[in-house]
N, C-alpha and C positions, 0 to 999 in steps of 0.2 A: 664087188661091193662091200659097201661101206654100211658097217653096223654102228650106230650108237646108243647112247644111254639116256635117258632125260630122269634125272634124278630127283624124287621129289620126297615130301614126305606129307602124313595126313592125305588130303583127297586131291586127285588128280582129274579137273577135268579135261575133255578132252574132246572137242568136236570134229566129227568126222563127216565124209560125204551121206547124204542122207538127212542127217540129224535136224531133228526138229529147231526154227528158230524163233518159236514162240516163247514170250515169256513165261520162264517157271517150268519148261519143259525140261526133264533131264537129259544130259548130253550120252553122247552115243559111250563114252567112259567116261568112269569115274570110281576108283577103286578107294577103300579107307582101312584102316589098319589099326585097330584099338590092343591094348595102349601103345601112345604116340613112341614110348620107351621104356624101358625097365632095369630098374636095379636090386640085384640081387646081394643078401646078405648071406656070410658065412656059412648060416645053420640053414639057409633057404635052398644050398646047391643041390642037395637029393633031391627037392621035389620039383615035379613037373610043372613047367612053366607055360602059360596058353599066351595066343594072341587069335585076336578074332579079325577076319577080314571080310568085307562085305563088297559085294558089286551092286553100286548105285546108279550104274549107267543102263542102257537102252540096248547093249548089246552082251553077251556073253564075254566072259574073258578067259584065258588061259593063262593059270598062274603060276610061276615057279620058284620056290624058294632057295636063295642062296644065303652061304656066311662067309662072311670077308671083315678082316681088321679094318680099324680107322683110325684118324689122328685130325686133328682142327688146325688151323691155319690160324694166323694173328687178328682175324676179323672174328673167327668162332666156327667158319663156314666147315662142314664135315668134309674130309678129303676119305675116298673107300681106299685102301692101299691092302691089297695082298701079304705085303712084310712089315705092315704098320709094326710098332713097338708094344711088348706088352700085350700083342693078337690074341684072343680066346677062340680064334674060328676053329682050329680043330678041336675045340670041345664040345661042340652041340652036336645032336643029334635030331633031324626035324623031320615029324611027323604030321601031315603028309608031306613029300617034299615037292610036289607038283597035283595041281589040281585045276577044274574047268569052274566056276560060275556061273551058273546063269544069272538073266537080268534081276536083281531083288534078293538075289540070296546071299547066304550068310555060311563063313564055316570057320571052325575051331584049327589054331594048327599048335601042336604041342612040342615044347623044345624041350630034351635032357639034356643035361649040363652032366661031364664026364669029363673033368681035370686028371691030369699026370695026377703018379702017385707024390713027388712031391716038385706040386709048380710053385713058381717063385712066390714070396705071401704081400699080400697086398691087393690092387685091383688090375682086374684084366679087363678090355673091351674087345666088342666082336660088335658087328650089323649084321640084322638080317635083311636081305634084300628080296622084295617081294617085288619079281620082275612079271612082267606082261610082255611077252617077245611078240615081237613084229609080226605081223601076219602075209602071207604070202601077197605079194604083187609086181611089179615091172619096174619101178623105180630100181635106182641106185643106189641108193642109201636108205637104211633101215633104220627105224626108229625105236629101241626097244625100251618101253616107260615103266618105271620102278619107284617103289618108297623104302627107305632108306631108316630100319629102326633100331636104334642104337642101345644093347645091352651092356652094362655093369656089373662085374661079376668080384666078387671082395673074397679071395680065398681064406680059411682059418690062419690065424696067426695077430701079431702086432698092427695095428692100423695108428697111422700117424695121420692126421691131419691138420698138420705146418702149413702155414702161410707167410710169404712175406709182402709188406707191402713198401714198393719203390716211391721217392721224394713225390710230395704231392706240387705237380706245377700248376698256376693258374695263366691267365691271358697277358696276367703281366703282374707288376709291384702296386702301379697306380692305375686307377680306371677312371675313366670320364664320366661313368654313367653305361648303364643299358647292359647286354647280356654280361656272365663272365662263366668263362669255362673253365673244367677244373681237368687235368689228367694222371694218371698215376700207373704205375706199373703195378703187377700181381702176377707172383710168383709163387706156384702149387711147390711145396718143397716135399709134401708129405706120401703118404702109398695111396692116397684114394682121390677120388675127383672130388672138386670141391662147386656146389651148386650156389650162384649169389643170383635167388628167382624169387619173384614176389616181395612178401614181408620178409624175406633172409636177405634182399638183396643189398649191395655194399653203398654206404650212404657217406656224405659228406654232410658233416654237422659246420654250420657256420653261424654263428652268434645266434644262436636259439632255434635254427630252421635245419629242415632235414632234406637236402638234395640227394636222391638215390641216383646209380648208376645204371643204365641199362640192364637187364637181363643179362647173365653170361654163367656157362659152365665152363670150367677149367679142369681139362683132364690132368694127371699126376704128371710131374717132369713137365708140365708147360708154363709158360710166361705171356701174357696180355697185356697192352698195353689199351686202356679204357679213359674214356671221356665222357664227362655230363657238361650239360648249359644249364647254369642256373639265370632263368629266361627273366624272373623278377625280383633282382635284390633292390635294397633298399635305396633310399633317394644320395644317402651318405652314410659312409661306415666307417671305421677302422676295423676289419671285417678279422677276425681268426678263425680258419679253416683245419678241421680236424679228419682224416678217415684213418678208421682201426678195422683190423679182424683179429678173432681170436681163433687161434688152433693148438693142436699138442703141446706147442713151445712157449705158449704164453701169445699176449697180445702183441700183434706187428699194427704201429702208429705213426700216423707221420701226420705234419701240419705245417700251416703256410698262413702270412700274415699280408695282407694287402688294404690299399686305400681305396675307397669310391667316392670320389669328389669330381662332382659336375661343373668343371672350370669354364664352359662354353656359357651355362645358367648362371654361375655365378657373376664373368665378364658382364653379361646382357644386363643383370643386374646394379652391377655399380654403374654403368652407363644411364640407365634410367635413373640413378638416385642423383648421379650429377645433371644431368637434366633437371630433375626436378628441383635440385639445389640454385641453381642457373635461375630457371623461371622465379622460384619465389626471391631470389636478391635480387632481381632486376629493377624489380616498382620501388624497392627501398631504397636501392641507390639511386633513383629518380627524383624519390623523393627527400633525399640528403641532396642533392645537387638543387633542389628548388629551395629550400629552407634558406640553404647559403647563397642563393641568386637574391631574394627578400631583404637579407641580412645587410649584402654589402652596400646599396644606396644609403639607407641609413649612417652607416661608417662612415662613408665618404662626407657624409653631410655636415658632421660631427668634426668631422679634422677643416673641414673648410670654415666653419665658425669659430675655432680656437685658432685657425692664422688668421681672422679678421680682427678679433679680439687682441690678438699678440699688436698686431698692425697698430690699433689704435692708442692704444697705452705706449706705444715707441719702444716696444722692444725688439 
């Protein structure tokens, strides 16, 4: 038998046999956990922390609460690992560790934090897994559904929020127009995670515009390549872009300069200008030729008359 985990966050609707297909009907399985994450400051370690678990589905749910360390990959996806660096999985006591929720019912879960006597200073992280074990069935594959809720715990001691910004890279030093991509590397050199979310998002400042990067969280010791697309740049510009972030070690800043020049459009305008010039020039040329033609016979007649006069005078 194969047992698999479906890792989710927030709400997991899973429709099983017998579920109503009517619009707006509740699914068989829908579990929510609040808050979706928890940040515990040093002065809060001795205080009980709580989560609220609710069953929004149509069937009862058995829930088992587990603890596991986690890391993040280069895209920011959470990876649950028993031996993750700086894991605080062994620090937590959960009450209750298992329970059953009837449809529409809610239940509080209390978490007590008991760190070792001399923990490494800085932040440690752990995820609570609210697991709904697979029920009995005749299949060879069982699917355990779970919600992973991260907890960041900072032990007393010095806190370092230092961050380093790598080179700011653009789609190229020259753009013929259209969207422009910005990419940079962010390294967390401090002892706590850094959130770049919402109003605190990392931004590119370019010629008076602000272009925010997508929201992300960077664990201590992690590095992330992030990219944002400036979808509506100006028609033409000599653009100077800057990205910066402050931390304990001061402000880390990187800049890039690039040119937006729509060559295709400029080429089309030049062609149109030439066509208009030719259109305006041709009638004028015809008029000049016509005037020349009118003057030519008169000139020949004068020359003929002069020849006759010279003949008569015997010259």
